N, C-alpha and C positions, 0 to 999 in steps of 0.2 A: 913304603913313603907312601903318604895316601896322595901326594899330589906329584906328579911328574912334570919338570921342568923342561920344554922341548925348545927346542933353539933351530926348528926349520923356518924360514920364509916361506909366503906362497908364491911365487910370480904366475901371473896371467893378466888377461886383458880383463874387465871388467865391462860387464852387460850393461850397456845405456838403459835406463828403466825410463817407461813413459809410463803416460795417465792411465788409470785402469778405461777397458772401452765402456763407454756408457754414462762415466766419471764426469760429475760436474768439477771444473777448476775451481779451487781453492782462492779464494779473496787471502790479500797479504796478512789479514789477521785472525785468520780460522786455525794457523797451527803457528801464530808469531809469537815468538822469543820479545816478552817487553820487561823491561828492566826499571826499577824505581831508583832516582838519584833523589836524595833527600840531598839539597842547592849546601846550607849550612856546612855539610861535612864532606862533598866529596872531593873539592881540589878549591883554595885558597889561589888568587890567580896574584892579589896586592898587598897581601903579606899583615893582612890586620886580624888573622885568627879564623876568621869565618867564613867557608865558602864563596863562591861566589858564579855569576855565568861564563863569565868568561873563563874562569875555571876550570868549568864542565866544556865550555868550546875545546877547551887546549885538550880533552880526554874524549873525542868524539869518535878518531880516531880506533881509541881502546875500547868504547863498546862496537865499532864494527868488528874490530878483531875478535873480540868474544860472540858475534853472531845475532847481536842484538836489533828488529826489527821495529819496535818502539821504544819509546824514552820518556817514560811519564817522570815528572818533574814534581814535587812535594810545592806547597804554594811558595809562589814568587813575588808575590802581588805586594802593593805598600801596606804596611802593618806597623801596631807598636809593638808587634812581638810579645805579646802577652800569652801568646799560647804559638808561639814561634810559627807566625805565617798564615795558622786557622784564624785569627783575629783580623780581616780584612779591613781598612782603611778605604781603601781605594782599586772599586776590582780591575781598573783598566790603568795601572799604574806598578810600574815595578820598582822595588823594594830597594831605596838607594845602595844598602852595604853590598844587592845581589849586583847591580847593576842600573841600568837605564833602557828604554825603548831601541836604542841602539844595539846596546849588549844582545838583548832578545832577539831582535832580529838577525843578526851575526849568527848568533847559536842555530837559528831556525835555519839559517841559509846552510852554513857548515852540515848540522845533519839531513839536508835534501842533498848537497854534495856526497852524502856520502850513502844516500839510499835508506833511511833512518827516520821515523816518523814521531815528529816531538807532541806530546800530551801535557795538557798544563794540567793539575788539581782547581778543579771546579766546588767554590765552594758556599751553596747557596742557601745554607740552611739559616746561617746567621752572617753579621759586620761586626764591625768593632765597633764598640762605646765610643770611640773617638773620631767613626767618619762624621763625615759632615749629615748625609743622611738622618744618625741618630740623631745629630746635635739640634737640627731641623726640626725634627718628629718632638723631641723633648720641648722646644718651644711652642710647639703644636702647630709650625706651620700646615695650612692646609694642604698642600699638597704632600707632606710627608706626614703629618699626625698620622697616619693610620697605618705606617712601614713597619711596624712593629706594634706586638699584643700587648696594650695596655689594661689593667684594672684598677679599679680603686682600690680592692680589700677586701676584709671580712670586716664587718665591727667588730673593736675589742672589747669584750664586754668590761675589762678592766677599766676600761680608757683612756684615754693617748690615740698613737698612729694604729689607722687599721691593719687588720692580720693580714697575712701572704691569703691569696685569694682560692688556693686547693694545697694537697700535702705532696704534691710534685715535687720530685730531687731533681739535679743537675748530676752530668756525669761525672763531676767532682765535686763530690761528696758535701752538697748544701743545697739550699732550697734552690729549687727553679726559678725563683721571682726574687726580683732586687726592688728596693725601695728607691725613688730617683725625686729626689727631693724638691728640683725646680718644676716639674711637672705637678708632682704631688698624687702618683701613682707608684705601682708595681709593673715593672719590665717583665717579659717570660724572658728565661735563659736557660738550656739543657744544655749547655755547657759552662764556661764561665761567666762572670755576672761580668765581662769585659766585652761578651760576645753574644750581646743581644739578637733574640732569633726574628727574622723576617716574617711579614705577615703575610704568605702565601694565598690567605681569603681575599686579599687586595689585588684585583686586576691588574692595577698599576706597577704593581712588585712584579708580579711574572712577568711583565712586560719588559721591564726594567732589567729584569735577568737572563732574558731570551737575549737583549740585544748587547748584555755582556759576553756571550758566546759568539753572537754574529762578529762584535768589535776585535776579538782572536781570533775564528775562523778567517778575517779578511788579514788578518797579519800573516798568515799561513801556514798556524795551527794547524793540527791532522788529527784533532782529538780531544777526550778530556776525560778524567775521571773525574767524577764526582761523590761529593763527600759526603756522609752522616748522612746518606736520603733518608733512611727511617724517622729522619727527625724532621722532616718537613711539613708535617698537618698535624697538629692537634683536633679532637674533638671541636665540631663548632660549637662556641657558646650558646645555652639555651636563651630563650625568648628577654630573661633579665639581665643578659651577657655574663652570666655565672657557667665555671667551669664545674664538674664532677670532679672528687677524688678518687687516686688511684686506688683497688683494692692491694691489699696486704698478699704476701706470697707465702711468708714462714721461711723463707729458707736460708733466712740468716737473720742476725740480732741485730742489726744496723741500720738503726734510721734514717741514714742519710745516703747508705752504698742505695746502689741500680738495685741489686737482688730482694733488696724490702718491698718490692713492691709490684706488680703486675702491671706495666705500662699499656693499657690496653687504650687509655685515653689520650696517649704521647708518641706512640713509634708503629707504626708501618700501618697507617690509618688507610682504608681505600682510596682515598685521594692522591694520594705518594705515588700511586701507579700512573695513574691519569695525568700527572706531572710529568712523568719521565716520558712517556708518549708525545708530550708535548713537545719536550727539548727532542725527542727523537723527530719531531718533524721539522724543526728549524733547522736538523743536522742535513736529512735529506732537502730539505728546500736548497739550501749551501750547496749540496753535492748535486743536483741537477742543472742547477744555475752554473759551477764552475767548472766542474768534473774532477778528472783528478783522482786520487787513492782514495777511496772509501775512508772521512771522518769518523771516529769512534766514539761511541758512548762506553765507558766502563765504570763499574758503578760497586761503591762500598756500601754494604749494606750487611752488619751485625744482627742477624732476624734469623728466626728458623725459616730451616731452609726451604720449606711448602714454603713461607712466605717470600723468601729469595728469587725463587726461581721467578715467582710473577714479575718481576720486572724487567724478565727477558720480554715481553709479549706474548699474547695470546697465542697457543700452539706453538710457540719459537717461531713467530711469523715475522720478529724483527719490529716491531712497532713499540718494543721499548728497545733497552741497551743492546747493543752486540753482544755483552754481560754482565753479569753481575760478578763480581769477586767471589772465588769459591774459598771459603774459611772455612771447610770441615777438618781441612789438617790441621789449622790451628785452635780449633774447637775442641777436636776430639782425640788428639795424637799428644803421646808426651816423652817422656823416657823410659816409660814402663812399654810402652806401646810395641805388641808384635806382630810380626807378618798378617796372624788372623785378623787384628784391628785394622791396621793398612789395608786388608783386603775388604772387610766390611766398610770403612767409610767412603771407599773407593765405588765399590757396588751400588752401595745406597746415594751416593751420587747421582751417578748416571741412569741410575733406574726412576731417579725424581726429576733431574732436567728435562723440558718440553721435545718432543720430538723435533728433529731436527734444529736444533740450537746446540751453539758449538760449548763442549766441556771448557773449563780452564782451571788450573791449578796454582794455588798460592802456599808457599812455604814460609814466609815471614812481612812484615813490613815497620814499618816506624815505630808503633804501637804495640808489638809484641817483643818479647825476647828472640834474638837468635835462633835460628833453625839448628845450628851445631850445639848451641847451649841446652834449646829445650826439648830436643829430640836426641842428643847424645854425637859427640865430634868423631865417635867414630863410623857414625851411619851417613857421615854429610854425602858420599858420594853415590851414594845406594841412595840416598831421598833426590838428590840432583838425576840421578839417574832415570828414576820413576818419573822425575818431572818431564822429563825431556821424550819420554819414551811412550808416555799414555796419550791418547790422543786430543785433540782440541790445541789451545794457547798456554805458556808457561810465564808464570811474572815471578822474575828474581829481583829481590831486594838487594842493594849494592852490597858488594864482599861477599855474597851466598856462595860465590864463583870460589872464593878463595877458603870458604867453613870458615870465616871471620866468626868469631864465637862474642858474648856481651862481654865488655869490661867492668869491673868494679869501678862506681862515683861513688865518694864519699858525699854525706850531706855535707859537706860546706861547698863542695862543687855542685850539688847538683842544682837544676835548673829548672827540671820538667815539673808544669805547676801541678800535675796531677799527684808528683810527687811530695810540692812543697806545699800543698794543703792539708799534709798530714804531719809527723812528729820526726823526731832523730831514730825513735825505735822502729818504727814502723814503714819507713820510709821506702825502703828499696822493692816490698811489695809492690808497690804500684809506681816506681819511676820508670819511663821508656827511656832515661839517658842513654844506659847498659848498649843497649842495641842503635843507639844514632852518633857511635862515635868516628873519628875523620876516620876514610877511608886510607888504608896501608898500602902505598906506592911501592917507598922501596925504604932503603935501611938507613936511609940518610935524618938530619934534622924532622922530628916530627912528621916522620912516614914516608917524607918527601909531600906533605897537603898544603904544608906553610912555613914561610919564613920565620913568619911570629916569634915570640916570645912566648905568647900564652892564646893556646887555641881555646874557643869556645868551649869545649867539652877534651879530657884529655886523650891523646893517642894509648892505645892498648900500650902494656910494657912489652910483648913480645916482639914489635914490629922488625926489629933487626934478625930477628930468624924466620919473619913467615911476614913476605910482602908477595905485591905482584911481581916486581922483578928477580925476586928469589925462584916463585914456583913455573915464573918463565920459563927458566933457565933448567929446571928439574923435569927429565920426559914424563913421569904418572907420578906430576903434582895433581892436585885438585884444581887449579886453572887449566893446564894443560886436559883434565879427562875431561873439564865440562865444556872448552872448545872443541873435541872430539863430536861431544852430543850434539852442540846446536848446529855442528857442519852436518850432520845426519840427519836433525830435525828439518835441514833444508831437502831433502830428497827427498823422491815419491814415496818409499815404502813407510815413512812416517807422515806426510802427508796423504795419502789414501791405503795405507794397509788397512786390511781387517786386525781387529784388536779382541785377543781375548786375552782371560787369566784363570790362575791356577793355583791353588796353595798346596804346597807337597808337602808342608810339616806344618808346626806352630811358628816355627820361623821363617820359613823360607817361601815367599812368593815367586813366581814366574809370571811374568808378561811376554805374550805373541804377538808381534808384530808381522801380515803375512799378506804378499801380492800374490796369490796364486798363481803359483808353474811360473814363479819369476824369484823371490826372494822372501827369506824368514830371517827375522830377530826376534831371540827370544833374549830378555833381561832375568839373571838369575840373581836374586835380592835377598842375603839374611835379614833379615829385619829385625831379626831376636838377638839372644843371648850365650848361643853356644855353637860352636862350629858345625858344622854338617856336609856330609857326603850327599848329594840328592841324584837320584835315575831320573830323568826326563821321560823318561819311557814310560816311566809310571802314570803319566797323564794320558790315558787311554785315547781320549776321543784326539790328540794331536800327534800329527803324521811329523816325525823329528827324525832329521837326520843321524844317521848315528856319527858322523864327525860333523862339530861346526868349526868355527874360527873365532878367535876374540875379537871382535870389534874396540869394546874398549874395558879397562877393567880399575876398580878401585884401587886407592891408594896402599898399599901393603899386602895385596892382594895376591902378591907371587905370580900373577899372570902378565902378559904383555901382547902389545897390539900383533895380530895375525897369528897365533897362536893356534895350533888344530888343539881339539878337546873332542874326549870322549863324551859324546854326552851320557850315556849311564853312570860317570865318574867324573861330578863336577862339585870339587870341593870348594866350600863357600864361609870362608871364618866367619866371626859375630860381625854383624855390621859391614860388611862385603858386600859388594854388587859387582855383576859383570853384565857384559852383553858380548849375545854368540849372536853369529852371524854366518849365512847361508846363501849363495847364489845359485842359480842353474846354469850350468854353463861354466861353472867357475871349477877346476881341478882342485879337489883336495886330497892331502897326502893321504897312504893309505897303510895301515898299521901292519908293520911286519912283523909273518909268523913264528919266528921265532921269539919275539918279547913284543908283546902287543903293548908297551908305553914305550914303543920304539915306532918314528915316522920315516917312512920313503917319500921323498921328493915324488 
């Protein structure tokens, strides 16, 4: 038999780990576990089919249970919901369906009581076209006239209304310029026409948005995830007030698609980095004045990695963000990726970020297919192990601890504007709805998410067989493995341990975390497609104990916690991951001479 099941449980006194001599004590966010809540889909407290702040408050104990340090909410601000909250009409007011200022204050207080830092989604690039700012800008109010980017357009050789100023396109497959009849000019929108871009070359806009940060810091918010940072600035207009066209890339044949153009004039302009450093200054000033836990800036930036890392600040000195989200897993890994692919992405990222900066690892969010659907459900535990065992911070999208998968949403139930701007044939390629469906809490009506007859998106069809309550009761479930991993992450071995990785073959990746002369962890991850028996001794530069014990292992691995493993015979089926543990001074069982597959206590 390839794998021998052992039944011996080890009994010993665990050695108390301490911070290595000379090491700087880590701040809470540097090895933190962050959890993204999509408010519409997490928990509905009032039975209207839409999640809300009181619903999130009811589940703070759950967030504590699964070991989260920080929780960031997708936008909760007042909005017409053209893009489900990313079109904000009032940056200092709560969307009424989510609650009110008392609701957010109660949620802040509940998070603080549970030592969880609440982080808001800050959307600085644009507002809603229904905001008072935009209405006053349309009317040429002197204070607001230049709040947005306006242009009269190019003369039309055929007569009639002027043409759009440039060939720039929005992220939603349209011209980035929209004509406003009242003002008689075009305005720029890099997303929906309902989301006009703010003009960051206007110092009044800059100060207004800084005041939004200060407003929420005053309320007790512990940081911000900053949305769509690459879009903040466009090239400055020339002396005549005109802008250049963007060059073609020839990467696709759809002139409305982002891939059709090289966005050298509309994304990741040099001024963008300076704006992030100004926001950093706001956070630092607040910190110096008020003390308490570090308030963080986490930045969304879909851009080439060498551009993204500039957001950290020069040489990792944190004059920028605590970290820009690392989307390399999302950008480069898919269902056919193997261990070599994972290692290449990890190594390249760690080699590229500035020295002294904090790595972070993201496997999913509200804009992408769910990790278990994108990478394969059989790899769900292995990928969660990977995120927790790697150095730095880990970001979990709600439901990934359960290995939630995408839910098919038919055209008639589709609500995502990115899909609704397409057609019934191609919509699924663009829709983000499948990854935004309600959280699966239990086997009751609507998976315990809502008492409503109709939820804003349908619940996945398998919720009666797969939900939090069911997994909580199963010792080796995705949920319980995830909890074991987040508990481990709060221990010194993952906060301060040395890091190394090795490719055992095309399918199997090994990650080592070590406090020398104290404790060693090795994650053995089969990220490929064939079962493997591996010998850790083949990694010649690693000093591997002959026997280690299982800390945790994937569902269906055949392994159990505290099981002794001979490190020259580690069997991992396709998609399976296991974390092996060895602590100096902890007695491990010895193999019996008459049968090496059996152990004495």
